N, C-alpha and C positions, 0 to 999 in steps of 0.2 A: 394405343395399339398393344402395349405390353400386357395389358390385362386380358387380351385375347389369346395369349400364348399358353398352351397346355403346361400344366404343373407350376407355372410362374403366377399367372393370373393376378389378382389384386395383392397378393403377398409380395410381389415384386414391383407392381406398377405404382402403388402408393408411396413406398419409400423412395423410389426413383424420381417420381414427380415432385415430391417434397424436397429431395436433395437438389433437383434442378431449379428449384426456386418457384415452382408453380404454387398457386393458391391451394393450401391443404384441403379445404372444403370442396373445391372444384375437382381436384384429383380424386378424392375419396368418392365423391358423387358419381363421377364418370366411371370409376372402377366398379362401383356397386351396380350401376345400370348395365354395364357390359357383361358382368358376371351373371346377373339375373336374366338377361336376354339370351345368354348361352344355354340355359337349362332347356327350354322347349326346342331350340335348334338342335341340340345334341340328341334329345329323345327322338325327334323326327328323323335325324340322320341314322341313328341306331335302328329304328324300326324299318327304314328303307334298306339299310345294309342287311338286316335280318331276312328280308324278303328275298334277297339275292343268295345268301349263303345257307338258308335253312334247309335247302334240299341236299346239301352236302352231308352225308350220313355222319361223318366224324364230328363235324361242328355241332350238328343237332344233338348228337349223343352227349357230348361234353356239356353243352349248355343245359340240356335237360337234367343231366346228373348234378350239375352245380345248383340248379334251381331246386331240385328235390332235397339235396343235402343242406341247403341254406334255409329251407322253409321253417324249421323250428326256431332258428335265430331271428328270422324276419318277424315271426309271430311274437317272439319275446321282446326284441329291441326295436324293430320296425323304424318308424320315423325318428325316434330318439337316436338310434344308431347312425342313421344317415346325417342327422344334425351334427352329432359329435364328430363324425368323420370329416364333414365338410368344414366345420368351424376350426378344427385344429390348424394353427397357423404354420404349417410346414409345407414345403414344396411337395406336390404330388397328392395332396389331400383336399383339393378344392372341388369346384363344380365339375370339371371334366371327369375326374376320377369318381366323384360322387354320383354323377349321372350314369357313368358306365357300370359301376357296381350296382346301383339300384336297378338299372335295366337288366343286367345279367341275372340278378336275383328275382326278376319277374315282378318288380314293384311298378305300379302305375304312376305316371307323372302327376295325376291328380292327388295322389297320396303323398308324394315326396316334394312337390313344388314348394309348399309353404315352409316345411322344415329347412329346405335348402336356401330359400330366400332369407329366412331368419338367421341361418348360419352365415350367409354372405354378409348380412348387415352387422352381425356380432363380430365377425372376423375383421371386417373393414374398419370398424371403430377401434378395435384393439390394435390393429396394425398402424392406423393413423396416430393414435395416442403414443404408441411405442416409437414411431418414426419422429414424432415431434418432441420426444424426450419427456412427455408428461408422466408416463409410467416407465419403469425399468424392470428388467428381469435380472434378478440377483444370481 
């Protein structure tokens, strides 16, 4: 359940599960699955929410402005930028924020799904190894 919490996600659920004595492989696997399942759910929610608020002139203005200004960066960094943003093991840089940022920048789920999945897998392995004491940060 902790892995469903925004900004905490697997960065909190894996260390918590391991600290509570659960099987590290099971905790990591469940955290990975829940994070991956969140990606399409978040895009569906954001698209639905957009249908409601896009008629609000101020919202449409700022989203359009943001998408226009971010276009050169998306063309330059695109999927690599989303991967790096999601993989960084800090609160607030996971699937929730990555989905929101990629949606706000006008990126399609078909383009960002694989980089986000790879970022979730990479981050989960790193957090699990860190939580088990196999790797340490100096």
